[in-house]
N, C-alpha and C positions, 0 to 999 in steps of 0.2 A: 512483429511479435504481438500476440494476443495478451492483453493486460486487463486485470480486474482492478477497478478503482472504486473504493468505498469512502464516501465523504458526505456528511449530512449538511455541510455548508454549500449551498447551491452555487454561489459565486465562485468560491474556491474550486469546486468540482468542475465547473464550466471552463475555467482557465486551464486547469490541469488537463482535462479531456481535449480541449482545443490544441494545446501544445503537443500532446501525444499523437493526435490525429495528423497534425501538420508534419510530424516525423514519420508518417505512414504506418503507425501502429493501429491495430484493431483494439478498440476499447469497449469493455463491458462495464456498465455502471451499476453500483448498488448504493442506495441512499442512506443505508445504515449498516451497522455491523451484523445484525441478525440476517438481513438479506444476503450480505456478502458470504456469511458462513453457509447458508443454505445453497448458494451457488457453488461454493467450493466443495460441498458434499456431493454435488451432482457431477462435477467435472473439474479436472485439474487445470490450474493456470500456472504458467511458467513464472510470471511476475504478478505480484499483488501490491498495490499501493493503498495503504490504510490510513485514514485519519485516526488520530489517537482517541479523541473524544467524540463518541457517537452514541445515539440511542440504541437500545436493545442489547448490543454488545459493543464494548469499546474496542479500539484497534489492538490493544494488548491482549485482550481475551481471544479475539479472532486469531491473532498471531500464535498464542499458546496452543489453541486448538489445531491449527495447521501443523505445528511441530509435533503434536501428539498423534496425528493422523498417520496411519500406515499407508505409504504410497511408494510407487516405483519411480516416481520422478520428484525432483527437488523443486520447491516453490521458493523463489527469491522474494523476500518481503522488504518493502520500504515503508517505514512509518513516517507519516506526514503530520506535523503538529506546529503549533505556535510556541510550544515549550522550548526554551533554549538553554536551560541550565545543564551543566555537565552531568549532574545527578540523573536528570531525565534521559539524556542520551545513553548513559550506562544502563539504566533500567530497561530501555527499549532493546538494547543489544543483548542484555542478559535474558530478556524475555523471549528472545528468538528472532528479533528483527535482524536483517542483514545490513540494513542501512537506514539512514535517518535524513529527512528533509524538513526544513523549517518553513513556516508560512511567514510572510507572503512568498510564494514560489518564485524562485530564480530560474529562468529557463536554461541558462548556462550550466547551473548546478544539476538540473534535471537531466540534461544531456549527458553530463559526466557520470551521473549515477546509473543511467540506463546502459552506458558503455561498460561499466563495472558489472552490471547484471548480465550482460551478454557474454562475458568471459567464461 
């Protein structure tokens, strides 16, 4: 699967990208929310993994923009963050995210979330 990953934390992004590539996914990387949004305006992605806190546009803003976009295909969105409060999870889901992953990344949980996205 072709996946867009947007994360301004280089170490976190490297770990996520390596995990996705080890599962044979094609990964396109954006170092911030603005770049991610510009890429999404150019071409659709079936799955997008967005860090919540990023420069230019945060993950929630990119998520809301994706949901407002007119498209023939659905984009599955996973929000990635260090936030762990129930309130934050609810905000992410209400803002248009399909799923939520917390940092530091757990590879088993990532695999489970990707399986859900593939359904």
